[in-house]
C-alpha positions in Angstrom: -61.2 87.8 54.5 -60.5 89.1 58.0 -57.2 90.7 58.8 -56.5 88.3 61.7 -56.8 85.3 59.3 -54.4 86.7 56.9 -51.9 87.4 59.6 -52.3 83.8 60.9 -51.6 82.3 57.4 -48.6 84.6 56.9 -47.2 83.4 60.2 -47.6 79.8 59.3 -45.8 80.4 56.0 -42.9 82.1 57.7 -42.6 79.3 60.2 -42.6 76.7 57.5 -39.9 78.6 55.6 -37.8 78.9 58.7 -38.1 75.1 59.5 -37.3 74.1 55.9 -34.3 76.4 55.8 -33.0 75.0 59.0 -33.4 71.4 57.7 -31.7 72.4 54.5 -28.7 73.9 56.1 -28.5 71.0 58.6 -28.4 68.4 55.7 -25.8 70.5 53.9 -23.6 70.4 57.0 -24.1 66.7 57.3 -23.1 66.0 53.7 -20.0 68.2 54.0 -19.1 66.3 57.2 -19.6 63.0 55.4 -17.5 64.1 52.4 -14.7 65.2 54.6 -14.8 62.0 56.5 -14.8 60.0 53.3 -11.8 62.0 51.9 -9.9 61.3 55.1 -10.8 57.6 55.3 -8.1 55.2 54.0 -9.3 51.8 52.6 -7.7 48.8 54.2 -5.1 47.1 51.9 -6.1 44.0 49.9 -4.4 40.7 50.9 -2.8 38.9 47.9 -0.4 36.1 47.2 2.7 37.0 45.2 5.9 35.5 43.8 9.0 37.0 42.1 9.8 36.4 38.4 12.9 34.2 38.4 15.5 33.2 35.8 15.7 29.5 34.9 17.1 27.3 32.2 14.7 25.2 30.2 15.6 22.4 27.8 14.3 23.5 24.4 11.4 21.4 23.2 8.5 21.5 20.7 5.0 20.1 21.3 2.4 19.0 18.7 -0.7 16.9 18.7 -0.2 13.4 17.1 -2.2 10.5 15.9 -1.1 6.9 16.7 -0.8 4.3 14.0 0.3 0.6 14.1 3.7 -0.3 12.7 1.9 -3.1 10.9 -1.8 -3.2 10.7 -4.1 -5.2 8.3 -7.5 -6.6 8.0 -7.0 -10.3 7.5 -9.3 -11.5 4.6 -10.1 -14.7 2.7 -8.0 -15.1 -0.5 -10.4 -17.8 -1.9 -14.0 -18.7 -1.3 -15.0 -21.5 1.0 -17.0 -22.6 4.0 -15.6 -22.0 7.5 -15.0 -25.3 9.2 -12.7 -24.2 12.0 -12.0 -21.0 13.9 -8.6 -21.2 15.7 -8.4 -17.9 17.4 -10.1 -15.8 20.1 -11.0 -12.1 19.6 -8.4 -9.8 21.1 -5.8 -12.6 21.4 -2.1 -12.2 20.6 -0.9 -14.4 17.7 2.5 -15.3 16.2 3.3 -15.0 12.5 2.1 -18.2 10.8 -0.5 -19.2 13.4 -3.7 -20.7 11.9 -6.7 -18.4 12.2 -9.4 -19.9 10.0 -9.7 -23.2 8.2 -12.0 -23.4 5.2 -13.4 -26.6 3.8 -10.8 -28.4 1.5 -12.5 -31.7 0.8 -13.1 -31.0 -2.9 -9.6 -29.7 -3.4 -8.0 -32.7 -1.6 -10.0 -35.1 -3.9 -8.8 -33.1 -7.0 -5.3 -33.2 -5.6 -5.3 -37.0 -5.3 -6.5 -37.2 -8.9 -3.8 -34.7 -10.0 -1.1 -36.6 -8.2 -2.1 -39.9 -9.9 -2.0 -38.1 -13.3 1.4 -36.7 -12.4 2.7 -40.1 -11.5 1.5 -41.5 -14.8 2.9 -38.6 -16.7 6.3 -39.1 -15.0 6.3 -42.8 -15.8 5.5 -42.1 -19.4 8.3 -39.5 -19.6 10.8 -42.0 -18.0 9.7 -44.6 -20.5 10.0 -42.2 -23.4 13.5 -41.2 -22.3 14.6 -44.9 -22.2 13.2 -45.4 -25.7 15.0 -42.4 -26.9 18.3 -43.7 -25.7 17.7 -46.7 -27.9 16.5 -44.6 -30.8 13.1 -46.3 -30.7 11.1 -43.1 -30.5 11.5 -39.5 -31.8 12.7 -36.4 -30.1 9.2 -34.9 -30.5 7.7 -37.8 -28.6 10.2 -37.3 -25.7 9.4 -33.6 -25.6 5.7 -34.2 -25.5 6.1 -36.7 -22.7 8.2 -34.2 -20.8 5.7 -31.4 -21.3 2.8 -33.6 -20.1 4.8 -34.6 -16.9 5.5 -30.9 -16.1 1.8 -30.0 -16.7 0.6 -32.7 -14.4 3.1 -31.7 -11.7 2.0 -28.0 -12.1 -1.6 -29.1 -11.6 -0.8 -30.8 -8.3 1.0 -27.7 -7.1 -2.0 -25.6 -8.0 -4.3 -27.7 -5.9 -1.8 -27.6 -3.0 -1.7 -23.8 -3.2 -5.5 -23.6 -3.1 -5.6 -25.9 -0.1 -2.9 -23.8 1.6 -4.8 -20.6 1.0 -7.9 -22.1 2.6 -5.9 -22.3 5.8 -5.8 -18.6 6.6 -2.8 -17.7 8.9 -1.5 -14.6 10.6 0.9 -12.7 8.3 2.9 -11.3 11.2 2.9 -11.2 15.1 0.4 -8.9 16.6 -2.9 -8.6 18.4 -6.2 -9.6 16.8 -9.4 -7.5 16.9 -13.0 -8.6 16.8 -14.0 -11.7 14.9 -16.1 -11.0 11.7 -16.9 -14.6 10.8 -18.8 -17.6 12.3 -18.5 -21.3 12.0 -20.2 -22.7 8.9 -20.3 -19.3 7.2 -19.6 -19.2 3.4 -16.8 -16.7 2.7 -16.3 -15.0 -0.6 -12.9 -13.9 -1.9 -11.9 -10.7 0.1 -14.4 -11.2 3.0 -12.9 -9.8 6.3 -12.0 -12.2 9.1 -10.4 -10.0 11.8 -8.0 -7.0 12.1 -4.4 -7.6 13.2 -2.2 -4.9 14.6 1.4 -4.8 15.9 1.2 -2.6 19.0 4.8 -2.7 20.3 6.4 -0.5 19.1 3.8 1.9 17.7 4.0 4.9 15.4 2.9 8.5 16.1 2.4 10.9 13.2 2.4 14.6 13.7 3.1 17.9 11.9 5.2 21.0 12.7 5.7 24.3 10.9 8.2 24.3 8.0 10.6 26.7 9.9 11.3 23.8 12.3 12.7 21.6 9.6 16.3 22.2 10.5 15.7 20.9 14.0 14.0 17.7 13.0 16.3 14.8 12.3 16.0 11.0 12.6 16.9 9.9 16.1 15.7 13.0 17.9 14.1 11.8 21.2 10.4 12.4 21.8 7.9 11.8 24.6 4.3 11.0 24.1 1.4 11.4 26.7 -2.2 10.5 26.3 -5.3 10.9 28.4 -5.9 7.2 27.8 -2.8 6.5 30.1 -2.8 9.3 32.7 0.5 9.9 34.4 2.5 7.8 31.9 5.1 9.0 29.5 6.1 6.9 26.5 9.6 7.5 25.1 10.6 7.1 21.5 12.5 8.8 18.7 11.8 10.3 15.3 12.3 7.7 12.6 11.2 9.5 9.5 10.7 13.1 8.2 8.6 13.6 5.1 10.6 14.9 2.1 7.8 17.3 1.1 5.9 20.2 2.7 2.1 20.3 2.8 1.3 23.1 0.4 -2.1 23.8 2.2 -0.7 24.2 5.7 3.1 24.7 5.1 3.7 22.0 7.7 6.0 19.1 7.5 4.9 15.6 8.5 7.0 13.6 11.0 6.8 10.1 12.3 8.2 8.7 15.5 8.4 5.2 16.8 7.3 4.8 20.5 7.9 2.0 22.9 4.5 0.5 24.0 5.4 -2.6 26.0 2.1 -2.5 28.0 0.1 -1.8 24.9 -1.6 1.2 26.6 -1.5 3.1 23.3 -3.7 1.9 20.4 -3.9 2.8 16.7 -6.3 5.7 16.1 -5.7 7.3 19.5 -4.8 11.0 20.0 -1.7 12.0 21.9 0.6 14.9 22.7 4.1 14.7 21.3 7.0 16.6 22.9 10.2 16.7 20.8 13.3 17.0 23.0 15.8 19.3 21.3 19.5 19.2 22.2 19.6 23.0 23.0 18.8 24.8 26.3 17.7 28.4 26.7 17.5 30.8 29.7 13.9 31.8 30.4 12.1 34.2 32.8 9.3 32.3 34.4 6.2 33.2 36.5 3.2 31.1 37.6 0.7 30.8 34.8 -2.1 32.0 37.2 -0.4 35.4 37.4 -1.2 36.3 33.8 -4.4 38.2 33.1 -5.2 37.2 29.5 -7.2 39.7 27.4 -7.9 40.4 23.7 -6.0 43.7 23.9 -2.9 42.1 25.5 -1.7 39.9 28.3 -0.7 41.6 31.6 0.3 41.0 35.2 0.0 43.1 38.4 3.4 44.0 39.7 3.7 44.8 43.5 5.6 48.1 43.7 6.6 50.1 46.8 5.2 53.7 47.2 6.1 56.3 49.8 3.4 58.5 51.4 4.6 62.1 51.2 2.6 63.1 54.3 3.2 60.3 56.6 6.5 59.1 55.2 5.4 55.5 55.4 6.1 53.0 52.5 3.2 51.0 51.2 2.7 48.4 48.5 0.5 49.2 45.5 -0.3 47.4 42.3 1.0 48.4 38.9 -0.5 46.7 35.8 2.3 45.7 33.4 1.6 44.4 29.9 3.8 41.4 28.9 4.5 39.0 26.0 4.5 35.4 26.9 6.3 32.5 25.2 5.9 28.8 25.9 4.6 27.2 29.0 5.7 24.2 31.1 3.7 22.7 33.9 2.4 25.5 36.1 4.8 28.1 34.7 4.9 30.4 31.7 7.9 32.0 30.0 7.8 35.8 29.9 9.5 37.0 26.7 9.1 40.8 27.3 7.7 43.2 29.9 9.3 41.9 33.2 12.7 41.5 34.7 14.1 39.0 37.2 13.0 39.8 40.7 9.8 41.7 39.8 7.1 40.5 42.3 3.8 39.7 40.6 0.4 38.8 42.1 -0.2 35.0 41.5 -3.9 34.6 42.2 -7.2 36.4 41.7 -5.8 38.9 39.2 -9.1 39.3 37.4 -10.6 41.3 40.3 -7.6 43.6 40.9 -7.2 47.2 39.8 -4.0 49.4 39.3 -3.2 51.5 42.3 -4.8 49.2 44.8 -2.9 49.0 48.2 -2.0 45.4 49.0 -0.4 43.2 51.7 1.4 40.0 50.6 0.4 36.9 52.5 1.6 33.6 51.0 0.3 31.3 53.8 -2.3 29.7 51.5 -0.4 30.1 48.2 -0.3 27.1 45.9 3.0 25.6 45.1 3.5 25.6 41.3 5.5 22.8 39.7 7.3 22.3 36.4 5.9 18.7 36.2 2.7 18.8 38.2 1.0 15.5 39.1 -2.5 16.4 40.3 -4.4 13.8 42.3 -7.7 12.4 40.9 -10.1 13.5 43.6 
């Protein structure tokens, strides 16, 4: 290869190396400058809503799920067989004790009753005659006793037919509201066939259970309040009327029954409701909005807004500190903090799931929600 060609190639290689080196050192300088700028750059603070933990006094109460049950409830059924000849009620109607519901055919029993009444009249006449004869010693004592027994048997026979006729007029055993009708006109009923359900709805019972350690706090007369999603916004007052004498060995819970006022009949047997037992004691509590709590499997926590002084500039900023807490009961939009906070600690009240410890923040409560102890959200 000619010498000039070798020199030309060597020159090209040297030029390429010089250009690559220059680009390398230029990029290094740029990266250093970018790193220095990033180190000097301060992220803007995050805007949060916050509220202080405050001391309050809550009336002590217990809550439990409950099941509603009628004070009196029965399925009205036929006592004797017969054909339905009259239906005297409407499904869902309110009836009084003794109101006629169903009339069964009694023509056969009425005819038998007339025959029995005639036999009873004859037996009574025979007895009266035997008594007169006995007064004159015309007959024996045995004949008088036999006439007496026949008169009593004939009278009992008439009472038996009257009882059957009465049972074929099926009546409401107590005052209440009827359910759906299970029979039709002309239907042949057998003994025990259902006619309709009958429930007393005011008052109404609610049955619920609580752990055995609450037994000392549960006495008859303790006031309760019941709420149900079937009657939103309404609270039904009542009181405990019975506490079971035994503990459930499977759950170690005690069964309680309360009687609830239900004048508008908004509550019905079989419904689910939430029972709040109002205890006579009150206790001081430290409360924060429930939205301030970050719930997690390893422990519940909140973000406390703490002041931090910059050693270089001397300025005071607000930074977040994650604080683990132990929560107790809740009421409305608030939760009771049992351990981990003290009164006056300012905690972030919204968006806690996206925050990190050490984040600089600015508090702005312009759009903060107003938590309530007894919230009444509108149905929008």
